[in-house]
N, C-alpha and C positions, 0 to 999 in steps of 0.2 A: 501492500498500500505506501506506505516513506516510496519506494523508489518510482514510484508511478509519480505521485504527485511534486514531486523532485524535477522528473524525467519533464512532465508537464509543466512546471513552471522556464525548466531550462530551455526550454521551444520556444516557448512564448516571448521569455526574455530575449533571445536569439534574435529573434523574426521582427523585436520591434528597435533594442538595440542597435542592433548594425546597417539595417536603416531605415533608423527614424528620423534623418532631413528627408525624406519621400513620402513624410507625413503630411500632404499639406491639407491645407486648412479647408481650400473650399474645390477643390477636383481630387478626383480618386489617380492615382498614379499605377502604369502598367502590370504594378506588380499587386499581388493578393496575400492576403493573410493565408497564413498553412490550413491544410485540412486540416477537419476535425475543432476549427476554433471560430469560436463567437466573439463577437465584438458588438457592443451597443454604443449605438454614440448619441447624441442629444445635440441637436442644433439651432441654436436661439436664434433670433431675429429681430434688431428693433431698430423705427425711428418713427419721428416726428413730422405730423402731416400735418398741416396747419395746428390747429389746437391740441387733435387728436394726437399719442400717443400708441402705434401701427407695431402688431408684434404677431412673430408666428413662430408655431416649435416644430421639427422635426423628428421622429421618434425613426434611428434607421437601425435594422437588424445586419451585421454581415456576417457569413459563413461560410467558410472555405469548402463544399464541395471534396473538391481534387485541389491538385496544385498547383492546379492551371486553370479552377473554374470559379467563380466566387456567385454568386447573387444576395443582392440587399433589398431587403420591405424597407418602404420607410409608407408611418402615416403620418400627415402632416393633418398642425391644426392653422389657425389663422381670427383675426378681424379688420379680413383685409376687406373680404363681401361682404355681401347676404348672398341670398339666393335667389330675390330678381330685380334687376335694376331699378333703380328710382323715378317715376315720375315722369321726371323733367331731363330723363335720358335722350326721347325723345318730343321733337316740337313740331306742330303745325304750325309754318309760314305762306300760309294763303298760296299766289301763284309759284309760288318758292315749291309747296308739297316738303311732303314731309326731311325733317333730316336732323344729326342729331347733337347737341349740345355739348359732348362728353356728360362725365359725373363733376359733381363740386369734389374740390378734393376738402377734406376734416371731416367728412360720412361716419358719424356711429353708427356700426356692425360688432352683432356676437362674435364673442371666441364661441370656435366653434368649425369641426371636423370639415375638413376641406377633400382631401383624396385622399388613396394609395394610389405608390407607386411602386413598382420592380424592377429592379436594373441587374442583369444579366453580363458576366464579362467575364470576356473568356485568353487568361496570356496565351501571344501564336507562337511567341518569338523571347530567345531568353540566350544573350550572350554575356556568361558572365566569368570574371576575372575575379584576383587581389585585391578586392577594396573598391571593385568597380563592377560596373556590371549594364547590360545595354536591354530594353525591355520592352515590347510592342504589345497589345493589347486592342483586343472591339468589343463594344460593347451594344447592346439592348437595353432598350427603357420606355418598360408601357404602364399608362399611369389611369385610371379611373377616376371621375367625379364629376360636376356640374354647377360649377360655379358662374355665377354671373361678375367672371371677369370684363371690366370695362378697359383694358386699355388690346392692342392690336398684339403686343408684344408674346409670344403665347412659355410659359412657365409650368413645366409636366410635374415641378416641387411642391404643387400646393395648388396653383390656378385655373388648370387643363387639365383634361383630359388629352389621349392620342397617343403615340411612338415614338421613338429616335430612336439614331443609333451612332456611332460612331469610333471614333481608332485614337488612342493614344499612346504615347512613345517615352519611355522612362527615361536618363542615363546617370549613374550613381559612379561618381568617382569619390572616394573617401569621404571629405566633411561636407561637399556642396551635393545638390542633384536638381538638377531640369527636366519638365518636362513639359511637353506639345499635345495638346489634344485640339480635335475638331469634327465638330457630327450636324446633324441634322434633327430639326422634331418637325412631326406633324400632328396639328392639332384638332381636336375632336368642336365641330361647330356646337355651339350655344341655343337652349331654344325653348321658348317658353312662352303658355297662352296667357294675352291677357287679354280684358273684358273686351274689346271690337278686333282683336287680329292675333295672330300668332308672328313673335318676335323671332329672329332669326340671325345669333351672330357667328361670324365664321372667321376666327382669328386667324392671324397673317403664317405661312409656313417662315420658317427660320433657320438660318445656320449658328452654329457657336462656338466662339472658337477662345483658347484660352494658352496662355504663358506661363509657364509655373517655377521659381526659383528657390530652393533652401540649404541653412547653411546649420548647422552640428557645431555652436557656440562651445557649449558647457560640455560636459566638462573634457578640460584637454588631454584625462591620459583617464579612461578606465579604469579602476580599482575597485567597482563596488558595484552590485544590481540597483543599491539603492541611493545611488547618486543622482542625483534630479537633474535630467537630460534637457536642455536646453535650445531649439530651434527657432531662429527668426527667416521669413518668409517673402519674396513680393510675389506676387501673384498680380496678373492681367486678364481679367476676365472680360468677354463681349461677344455681343449675339447683330444679325444681323437678318432683319426681318419684313415678311411683307406687311401691306395694309391688311387694315378690317372692314369685309365687307357684311354690311346689314341691311336685311331687309322685312319688311311690313307684309303677311300675305301677299309673301312673293315677290310686292315691289321692293327693289333697293332704296336706299334710304341714302340722301346726299349728307356726306363728309367731305365740309369744308371748312380749315383751319382749325382742324382740332389733332395737336400733333400725337397726341397718347394712341388713337388711333387710325395716324398713317404711318408710312412706312419709316425705317429708319435705322442706324443703327449707332452703337454704340461701343467703348471702349473703358471698363474701370481700373483703379488701380487699388489692391488690397492687398498691404502689409500687416502682416502680423506677431507675434510670438509665440510658445508654444512649450510648454512645460509637462514633460515625462515624469511621472514618481514613479519609485519601485518598478521600473521598467515593462504595467500596465496600465497606467490611469494617466488621460491622456489630457489636458486643455488649454482649452485654446482661447486668445483674443486677436480681435482682428475689425475694422474697419476695412468701410467703401468710400471710395468720391472718384467719381469721371474723371479721366483729359480727354478726352475725343467725345462730344455731344453726349446723351446723356439717359438712362431708362427712365419712361414713365410709368413701371411700376412700383414703385418704389420713392419718399425724399433722400437728400442727402445731407451729412452723413449717413451713412447704414449701418449699424454697430453688428456684430456678428460675438455670441459668449457660446465654445462648443465640449463639451464634455465628454470622452471615449474612457471606455472599459473593456477590457477583454478577458473571456475565458473559457478555458482550456476544458475540452470532452476528448475523451479515446477514440 
């Protein structure tokens, strides 16, 4: 029994410590957690929108099916949306016909369950050396949910149902790691029955991209698994997406001068600091600020707090 416990602890310790600077805050690397290991990650996100504080939480369960295959089911909650759009989302302007004004920011919504997300990642390339490696992985993502999401930009981690897929490449060299990822998103449309019409919103298809870099700052020399690991990260996260299409009883609604519902692209800078305690408990602090255009799904600055723990099973 003691041997199994020590083996499991050593197994996790090696998996986490050796690649500590690869545990990026906002994107997953091409590496997977080991077979038979369960990770629990809680991602907290918050920002001020006018006079309302918006928050979301994602509860993610990471499980190593094999050394190459990992699944991550997620349950997402927030106070970002209601189950229906407010009445002033669509207005009638006489000869112009129906058009959208967008949604006033700062609306108060209840904290509620948003959607369920499932990510499946497969590592198909590994080139390993001494204190360095290069790995590549592909992923597919599926989400189910029905939120009255009021922006064109899709997000399968809470706002939309739909499908996604992409590829990730990660290079580790001693204390430094760098990762690049690109993927596509196909969101599902949202529809609901109003008093006198059926409203349908078709969100924009999107391409998401990221560049992440991490560096192990401490310890300078490993002496014990109880040493605190400190990593710093610089991540550039972005997305390019099409504009939304809105229909009332199959009649297309005019969208004019509503940036949140029109096509766009952006890049955010997300620096972060990470602490790993006893080789098993991970805590991240980070924030996001725009450097090229902006996202309309949230205000800035955007703050994140993440905590993660691993559990070993034979």
